[in-house]
C-alpha positions in Angstrom: 6.9 -40.1 -4.8 4.9 -37.0 -5.8 5.7 -33.7 -4.2 3.0 -32.2 -1.9 1.1 -29.3 -3.7 2.4 -26.9 -1.0 6.0 -27.7 -2.0 5.2 -27.4 -5.7 3.6 -24.0 -5.3 6.2 -22.7 -2.9 4.5 -22.6 0.5 7.8 -21.5 2.0 7.9 -18.3 0.0 5.9 -15.2 0.9 2.4 -14.5 -0.5 3.6 -11.5 -2.6 6.4 -13.6 -4.1 4.0 -16.3 -5.1 1.5 -13.8 -6.5 4.0 -11.8 -8.5 5.4 -14.9 -10.3 2.0 -16.0 -11.6 1.4 -15.4 -15.3 -1.9 -13.5 -16.2 -4.5 -16.1 -17.2 -8.2 -16.4 -17.7 -8.6 -17.2 -14.0 -7.4 -13.7 -12.8 -9.5 -12.1 -15.7 -12.6 -13.9 -14.6 -12.2 -12.4 -11.0 -11.4 -9.1 -12.6 -14.5 -9.0 -14.8 -16.8 -10.1 -11.9 -15.4 -7.1 -9.9 -15.7 -4.9 -13.0 -19.3 -5.8 -13.5 -20.2 -4.8 -10.1 -18.3 -1.5 -10.7 -20.3 -1.2 -13.9 -23.7 -1.4 -12.1 -22.4 1.2 -9.5 -21.5 3.5 -12.2 -24.9 3.2 -13.7 -26.6 4.2 -10.5 -24.2 7.2 -10.0 -24.4 8.4 -13.5 -28.1 8.1 -13.8 -28.8 11.4 -12.0 -27.2 13.2 -15.0 -30.1 11.9 -17.2 -33.1 12.1 -14.8 -32.2 15.3 -12.8 -34.2 17.5 -15.2 -37.2 15.2 -14.9 -37.0 15.1 -11.1 -36.6 18.9 -10.9 -39.9 19.3 -12.9 -41.7 16.5 -11.1 -41.1 18.0 -7.6 -41.0 21.6 -8.9 -37.6 22.2 -7.5 -35.6 25.4 -7.8 -32.1 25.2 -9.2 -30.5 25.4 -5.7 -32.7 22.6 -4.5 -31.9 20.4 -7.5 -28.3 21.1 -6.7 -28.6 20.0 -3.2 -30.5 16.8 -4.2 -27.8 16.0 -6.8 -25.2 16.3 -3.9 -27.0 13.9 -1.6 -25.4 10.8 -3.1 -22.0 12.3 -2.8 -22.6 12.9 0.9 -23.3 9.2 1.2 -20.2 8.4 -0.9 -18.1 10.5 1.4 -19.3 8.6 4.5 -19.1 5.2 2.7 -15.7 5.6 1.3 -14.1 6.7 4.6 -15.8 3.9 6.7 -15.5 1.1 4.2 -11.7 1.5 3.8 -11.2 1.0 7.6 -13.7 -1.8 7.7 -12.0 -3.6 4.8 -8.5 -3.3 6.4 -10.1 -4.6 9.6 -12.5 -7.3 8.4 -11.5 -8.0 4.8 -12.1 -6.9 1.3 -14.6 -9.5 0.2 -17.3 -9.1 2.9 -17.4 -5.4 2.8 -17.6 -5.6 -1.1 -20.7 -7.9 -0.7 -22.5 -5.7 1.7 -22.0 -2.6 -0.4 -23.8 -4.1 -3.3 -26.8 -5.1 -1.0 -27.0 -1.6 0.3 -27.0 0.3 -3.0 -29.5 -2.2 -4.5 -31.9 -1.7 -1.6 -31.4 2.1 -1.9 -32.3 2.1 -5.6 -35.7 0.7 -4.7 -36.1 3.4 -1.9 -35.5 6.0 -4.6 -38.1 4.4 -6.9 -40.7 4.5 -4.2 -40.0 8.0 -2.8 -43.2 10.1 -2.3 -41.4 13.3 -1.6 -38.1 14.9 -2.4 -36.9 14.3 1.3 -37.4 10.5 1.0 -35.6 10.7 -2.4 -32.7 12.5 -0.9 -32.4 9.9 1.9 -32.5 7.1 -0.7 -29.8 8.9 -2.7 -27.6 9.2 0.5 -28.0 5.5 1.2 -27.2 4.6 -2.5 -24.1 6.9 -2.3 -23.0 5.2 0.9 -23.2 1.8 -0.8 -21.3 3.0 -3.9 -18.7 4.8 -1.7 -18.0 1.5 0.0 -17.6 -0.4 -3.1 -15.1 1.8 -5.1 -12.1 1.7 -2.8 -12.6 -2.0 -2.1 -12.7 -2.9 -5.8 -9.5 -0.9 -6.3 -7.8 -2.8 -3.5 -9.0 -6.3 -4.6 -7.7 -5.8 -8.1 -4.4 -4.2 -7.2 -3.7 -7.1 -4.8 -4.5 -9.9 -7.4 -2.9 -8.6 -10.5 1.0 -8.8 -11.0 3.0 -5.6 -11.0 3.6 -5.5 -14.7 -0.1 -5.6 -15.5 -1.5 -3.8 -12.4 -1.8 -0.4 -13.7 -3.5 -1.3 -16.9 -6.1 -3.5 -15.2 -7.1 -0.9 -12.6 -7.4 1.7 -15.4 -9.5 -0.7 -17.2 -11.6 -1.3 -14.1 -12.4 2.4 -14.0 -13.2 2.1 -17.8 -16.4 0.4 -16.7 -17.5 3.8 -15.5 -18.0 5.4 -18.9 -19.6 2.1 -20.1 -21.9 2.2 -17.1 -22.6 6.0 -17.7 -23.6 5.2 -21.3 -25.8 2.3 -20.2 -27.4 4.6 -17.7 -28.2 7.0 -20.5 -29.6 4.3 -22.7 -31.8 3.0 -19.9 -33.0 6.5 -19.3 -33.7 7.1 -23.0 -35.9 4.0 -23.3 -37.5 4.0 -19.8 -38.1 7.7 -19.1 -40.7 8.2 -21.8 -42.6 5.0 -20.8 -42.3 4.7 -17.0 -40.7 7.9 -15.8 -37.8 8.3 -13.4 -39.2 5.9 -10.8 -39.0 2.9 -13.1 -35.4 3.9 -14.0 -34.4 3.6 -10.3 -36.3 0.3 -9.9 -34.4 -1.3 -12.9 -31.2 -0.2 -11.3 -31.8 -2.1 -8.0 -32.2 -5.6 -9.7 -28.4 -6.1 -10.4 -27.7 -6.3 -6.7 -28.6 -10.0 -6.9 -25.1 -10.2 -8.5 -23.7 -10.3 -5.0 -24.7 -14.1 -4.9 -22.2 -14.7 -7.7 -19.4 -12.6 -6.0 -19.8 -14.5 -2.7 -19.0 -17.9 -4.4 -16.3 -16.9 -7.0 -14.2 -14.0 -5.7 -11.8 -15.0 -3.0 -10.5 -12.9 -0.1 -7.2 -11.2 -0.8 -4.4 -13.5 0.3 -2.2 -10.4 0.6 -4.5 -8.9 3.2 -4.9 -12.2 5.1 -1.2 -12.7 5.3 -0.6 -9.0 6.4 -3.1 -9.3 9.3 -1.4 -12.5 10.6 -4.0 -15.1 9.2 -1.1 -17.0 7.6 -2.7 -20.4 7.3 -5.9 -19.0 5.8 -3.8 -16.9 3.4 -1.9 -20.1 2.3 -5.2 -21.9 1.8 -6.6 -19.2 -0.4 -3.3 -18.8 -2.2 -3.2 -22.5 -2.9 -6.6 -22.3 -4.4 -5.6 -19.3 -6.5 -2.5 -20.9 -7.8 -4.5 -24.0 -8.7 -7.0 -21.9 -10.7 -4.1 -20.2 -12.5 -2.4 -23.6 -13.2 -5.7 -25.0 -14.7 -6.2 -21.9 -16.9 -2.5 -22.0 -18.0 -2.7 -25.7 -18.8 0.8 -26.4 -17.4 2.7 -26.2 -14.2 3.5 -22.9 -12.7 6.8 -21.2 -13.1 9.1 -21.3 -10.0 8.9 -18.6 -7.4 11.5 -15.9 -7.9 13.3 -14.0 -5.1 12.0 -10.5 -5.8 13.6 -8.8 -2.8 13.5 -8.9 0.9 11.1 -6.0 1.2 8.6 -7.9 -0.9 9.2 -11.2 0.9 8.6 -9.7 4.4 5.1 -9.9 5.8 3.9 -7.2 8.1 1.3 -8.4 10.7 1.0 -5.0 12.3 -2.1 -2.8 12.0 -2.2 0.6 10.3 -4.0 3.4 11.8 -5.5 6.5 10.2 -2.8 8.7 11.8 -0.1 6.7 10.1 -1.3 8.2 6.8 0.6 11.2 7.9 3.7 9.4 9.1 7.1 10.0 7.4 7.0 8.5 4.0 3.2 8.8 3.7 2.3 12.4 4.6 3.5 13.8 1.2 1.5 11.1 -0.6 -1.6 11.7 1.4 -1.5 15.5 0.8 -0.9 14.9 -2.9 -3.6 12.3 -3.4 -6.2 14.0 -1.3 -5.7 17.3 -3.2 -5.8 15.4 -6.5 -9.1 13.7 -5.7 -10.7 16.9 -4.2 -10.0 19.2 -7.2 -10.5 16.5 -9.8 -14.0 15.4 -8.5 -15.1 19.0 -7.7 -14.5 19.8 -11.4 -15.9 16.6 -12.8 -19.2 16.5 -10.9 -19.7 20.2 -11.0 -19.8 19.8 -14.7 -21.3 16.4 -15.6 -24.2 16.3 -13.0 -25.7 19.3 -14.8 -25.0 18.2 -18.5 -28.5 17.0 -19.2 -30.2 19.9 -17.3 -27.9 22.4 -19.3 -29.2 20.9 -22.6 -32.8 21.1 -21.4 -32.4 24.7 -20.4 -31.0 25.3 -23.8 -34.4 24.3 -25.2 -33.9 20.6 -26.0 -36.5 18.1 -24.9 -35.8 15.5 -22.2 -35.4 12.8 -24.8 -33.0 14.8 -27.0 -30.9 16.1 -24.1 -30.4 12.5 -22.9 -29.6 11.4 -26.4 -26.9 14.2 -26.8 -25.4 13.4 -23.4 -25.1 9.7 -24.5 -23.4 10.7 -27.8 -20.9 13.0 -25.9 -20.2 10.2 -23.5 -19.2 7.7 -26.1 -15.8 9.4 -26.3 -15.1 8.1 -22.8 -14.6 4.6 -24.1 -11.5 5.3 -26.2 -10.5 7.8 -23.4 -10.1 5.1 -20.8 -8.5 2.6 -23.2 -5.8 5.3 -24.1 -5.2 6.1 -20.5 -4.9 2.4 -19.6 -2.3 2.1 -22.4 -0.2 5.1 -21.4 -0.4 4.3 -17.7 2.0 1.3 -18.3 3.9 2.5 -21.3 4.7 6.1 -20.1 4.0 6.1 -16.4 1.4 7.3 -13.9 2.4 10.9 -13.4 2.7 12.0 -17.0 -0.5 10.3 -17.9 -2.4 11.9 -15.0 -1.1 15.4 -15.7 -1.8 15.1 -19.4 -5.4 14.1 -19.0 -6.1 16.6 -16.4 -4.8 19.5 -18.6 -6.8 18.0 -21.5 -9.8 18.1 -19.2 -9.2 21.7 -18.4 -8.9 22.9 -22.0 -11.8 20.9 -23.4 -14.1 21.9 -20.5 -13.3 25.6 -20.9 -14.2 25.5 -24.6 -17.3 23.4 -24.0 -18.5 26.3 -21.8 -18.1 28.7 -24.7 -19.8 26.6 -27.3 -22.7 28.4 -29.1 -23.9 25.8 -31.6 -25.1 22.2 -31.3 -22.0 21.1 -33.5 -19.4 22.8 -31.4 -21.2 21.6 -28.2 -20.9 18.0 -29.4 -17.2 18.3 -30.6 -16.0 20.0 -27.4 -18.1 17.6 -25.4 -16.6 14.6 -27.1 -13.1 15.9 -26.3 -14.0 16.6 -22.7 -15.4 13.2 -22.1 -12.5 11.6 -23.7 -10.1 13.2 -21.2 -12.5 13.0 -18.2 -12.8 9.2 -18.4 -9.1 8.9 -19.0 -8.7 10.9 -15.8 -10.7 8.5 -13.8 -8.8 5.5 -15.1 -5.5 7.1 -14.3 -6.3 8.3 -10.7 -8.0 5.0 -9.8 -4.8 3.1 -11.0 -2.5 5.4 -9.1 -4.2 5.8 -5.7 -4.1 2.2 -4.2 -0.4 1.8 -5.2 0.6 4.6 -2.7 -0.2 2.6 0.4 0.8 -0.8 1.9 -1.5 -3.8 2.0 -2.3 -3.3 5.6 -3.7 0.1 4.8 -4.5 0.1 1.1 -8.3 0.2 1.5 -8.1 2.8 4.3 -5.8 5.0 2.2 -7.8 4.6 -0.9 -11.1 5.1 1.0 -10.1 8.4 2.6 -8.7 9.7 -0.7 -12.0 8.8 -2.3 -13.9 10.4 0.7 -12.1 13.7 0.3 -12.9 13.6 -3.4 -16.6 13.1 -2.5 -16.4 16.4 -0.6 -15.5 17.9 -4.0 -18.3 16.0 -5.5 -20.6 17.3 -2.8 -19.5 20.9 -3.3 -19.4 20.8 -7.1 -23.2 20.5 -8.0 -24.1 22.9 -5.1 -21.5 25.6 -6.3 -22.8 25.3 -9.8 -26.4 25.9 -8.6 -25.2 29.1 -7.0 -22.9 30.5 -9.7 -24.9 29.5 -12.7 -27.5 32.3 -12.5 -24.6 34.8 -12.0 -22.0 33.7 -14.5 -23.9 31.5 -17.0 -22.8 28.2 -18.4 -19.3 29.5 -19.4 -18.5 30.5 -15.8 -19.4 26.9 -14.6 -17.1 25.3 -17.1 -14.3 27.8 -16.4 -14.4 26.9 -12.7 -14.2 23.2 -13.7 -11.2 23.9 -15.9 -9.4 25.8 -13.0 -9.9 22.7 -10.7 -8.4 20.4 -13.3 -5.3 22.7 -13.6 -5.0 22.7 -9.8 -5.1 19.0 -9.6 -2.4 18.7 -12.4 -0.2 21.0 -10.6 -0.4 19.0 -7.3 0.6 15.8 -9.1 3.4 17.5 -10.9 4.9 19.0 -7.7 4.2 16.2 -5.2 3.5 13.0 -7.1 5.9 10.1 -7.4 6.1 7.5 -10.1 5.0 3.8 -9.3 5.1 2.3 -12.8 6.3 -1.3 -12.9 7.0 -1.6 -9.1 5.7 -4.4 -6.9 3.3 -3.1 -4.3 5.6 -4.0 -1.4 8.5 -2.1 -3.0 6.4 1.1 -3.2 5.3 1.0 0.4 7.2 -1.2 2.9 
């Protein structure tokens, strides 16, 4: 008599134990690439302002300060979206919040395209940022909860690697569309991929870890059985037996996690560290990159050439995130994050001192290599620091604090640029990256190779 499928797959074991024993197959990779594709489209939307800000500034006849405020609008939305979405995802689930975030940013892209004045464009950018802010911490949480511990850091780092690819794609879209249809058509084209949500609704399952943690055990088991069956079919043979990987991993906690518990013993130090890391890293990053295209235009290059040079510089981000993804697992989270942050600081400083097109491109390539490596590393690290019941909340608030830095960065640049010039802007960015590296070095803890439930009970 054949064994029931629940017995074969180990229904009597915990969800984390069942997930961690699964080999990585094309089934998990399919889910990963669907989430990563949504991340790619988000990154296109966010990065596009780097390429069209100069054109919008000219179209609406904006001052430097006004352009800086407009570029900060999406970060205000991201701040609100990241903070709210994390709590919603820990309350209602990862999947549904992920879906609605895509609908929101897709709609907002069309609002931007149809804007008749700068005020309407700013509102569209805030809504677009809100949708993107919702999606980033949820994508992190989903991937971290599906992928086994031995592969988790690499795959979350690779997820963030779709950011430079999206950034480059945004540049290519702007390069070909701007001369023909202007910035409005660029935004309109960006709204179309929101239809992708229809695919996500059918294929990406809810996180069984989250379902089990909030007490929905039968539903968690049903999703887990489907997940295991998908892995078995991809593997082409029966699954390995469930291993006993520790009592802390086996235990399921059906209690809720409030915002105040981010500051409870065991988490307060992590929260201070990760909030500081995100704030300084994003203040430096967006203070620099939002203005890259505009800096080149101010240096006398045409819109088309400034976009082209920015794309060339951004190409170094692709090997940057691959390198970070490798070292995250081989050397560890802390040392990788500190190294890429210091690399960002040095290369950003020298980029600000570049006086020729050749040195501008060389230092720019180095800067983007480390910047996109930084993104991969911090996105891999953050969701590991909190338990399943609060992973989206913890990641969301870290991202939200980072968006405060994003919000301040372009505006601060607009103020100090007339006084210090380009070199002062990049020196400020370098100082922010050094501050972030110091925080991780002093307060950070290593999570490499540990099961999520071992890191945070």
